[in-house]
N, C-alpha and C positions, 0 to 999 in steps of 0.2 A: 412061687406064689402066683395065683391068677391075676391077669392084668386088670380085671374088674375091681379086685380088692385093692390093688395098688393105686388105681385111678381114684377110687373112693377116698383113700387116705390123702391123696393130693387135693381133692376137692375140700375135704375137711380141714386140712392144714392151711390151704390158701384162704379159706373162709376166715379162719381165726387170725391169720396174719393180717389180712386186710381189715377185718372188723376191729381188731385190737389196735393196729397202727393208725388207720384212718379214723377210727373212733376216738382215739386219744387226741387227734388233731381237731376233729369236729366238735367234740363234746367237752374236752378238758383244756386244750392248749390256751385258749383265750379267756377262760373263765375269770371274771373280774376279781382282781387282787390275789387270786389263788391259782391262776392258770399255770400249767406245767411248762409252757413255752416250747421252744425248739428242742431243748435238751430232753425234756420229758417225752416228746414225740419220738425223738431218735432212740431213746431207751426203750420205748414201747415196741417199736419195730424190731429192735435187736432182741428183746426178751421173747417176743412172739416166735421168732425163728429159733432161738435157743431152745425154748421149751418144746416147740413142735418137733424139732430135730430129735430130741430125746423120746418124744411120744410116738412118732410115726416113722422115724428114720429107718428102723428095722423092717418096716413094711414096704415103703415106697422109695426110700432114699431121701425123702423130704426135700424135693426140689422147690416147690411152691412158686415157681417162676419160669415162664417159658424161656427166658434168656439162659437160665441155669441148665435147663433140659437140653437146649440146643448146644450150649457149650460143652456139656458132658458127651453129647453125640459126637461133636467135633473132636473131642479128646479120646474118642473110642472107649468111653467109660459107661455108655448107655446105648442100647440098641435103637437105631433110627426107626425101626418098625413100630416101636411103642411111643414114639414122640407125639403123634396126633392124639392119642388117648390122654397123655399127660397134659398137653396144652389145652384141650377141651375142658378137662376137669379143673385145671387151674383158673381159666378164664371164667368158667361157670361159678366156681367157688367165690371168686372176687365179686362177681355181679350179685350173687345172692347175699353176700356179706354187706354190700353197699345198699341193697334193697332193705335189709333189716336195719342198717344204720340210718337210712333215710326215714324210715317209719319212726324210729325212736327220736331222731332229731326234730322231726315235724311236730312232735309233742310240745315244743316250745313255740310260743307266739313270735319270738324274735328270730327264729330260724329262717335263713334265706339261702336256698341251694345255690343261687348264682353268686353268692359271696365266695364260692370256691369249692366247698365240700371236699377238701383235701385233694383237689384235682392238681394235675401237673400243668405247668404253663411257662410262658416266657413273655417278655415285654410287660404289658399291663397286668398279666396274670402270673408273673413271677413275684414272689414275696419281696425280693430286692430290686425288681425292675430290670433284671438281666436280659440281654438280647438272645435271639434264637441261636446265634453262633455260640455264645457262652454256654447256653443250656445244652446244646448238642455235644460240645466238647466235654463238659462236666459229666454228663450222663454216660458218654462213651468211655471216658477214662475210669470213672468209678465202677462201671459195670465190668470193664476188663479186669480190674484188680480184684473185684469181688469174685470173679471166676478163677483167678489165680489162687486166691486164698482157699476157695472151695476145693480146687484140684489138689492143692498142697496139703490141706488139713485132712482130706479123706484118702490120701495116698497110703498104700499098704506099709510104707516105711515110716509114716508119721506116728507119733505116740497114740496109742489106742484110747478111745473114749473121750477125747478132748475136742474133736472136730466141732460139735455143736457150740462149744464155748467160743472157739476162735471165730467161727462164722457169725455167731450172734453179736460178738463184740465188734467185728469188722463192720457189720451192717449198721450198728449204732454209730460208729465212727463216720461212715460215709454219709449218714443222715445229718450229722452235725455239720459236715462240709456242704452238702448239697441242698438242704432244705431252703436256704435263702435264695438259691439260684432257680430251681424249678419246682420246689416242694419235694424234690427227689422221687425218682421212680426206681430205676435200675430193674424194673419188673413190668413187662407189658400187661400182665394180668391186673396188677395193682393199679395201673393207669386206666385200664379199660372200665373197671367198675365205676369209679366216680364220674368219669367222662360221660357215661350213658345218662346219668341223672342230671348232670350240669348242662348237657347238650352243647349248643353252639355259643356258650357264654353270653346268651341274649340277656341284656340287663333291662 
């Protein structure tokens, strides 16, 4: 399949991952008395990956994440020559998703982009006030095990057709663990989108 078509699928998939996941955090998580909270945001990210994996996995492999693409190159499961195309598409998809989310959220008079906009952070910008070291270790460990699950679930010896479910559920799980620490990323594209709009956390 042409690299252009696969990169387009990655753009589309990453758009929906970031729009759905970050959108749930920005628009629904803290809604008075009815907010979905951390558990709802975690489920939103997991469901977005699960559904996108079924929708575009047969086209691009549904990486949606530069860390996943790099990990698959390291595991000799993806050609390094195609890595730049995927990363550009993933980051672009995340930025466009956050541009759309910013436009929608700005429709409310109470919206304040500097309140976080689902950005990742530490210290004062960590939901639980966790340190840089704690944030670094949590992101490193959770990303590493995310890649282990992806490699295992997509191995030729694994049960066929269940990889999206395992990967989506694991992403839900690590969000339940990591949101209080850094708002959880495990995905440089997902981090880049909100960061562009929040800027330098100028309050």
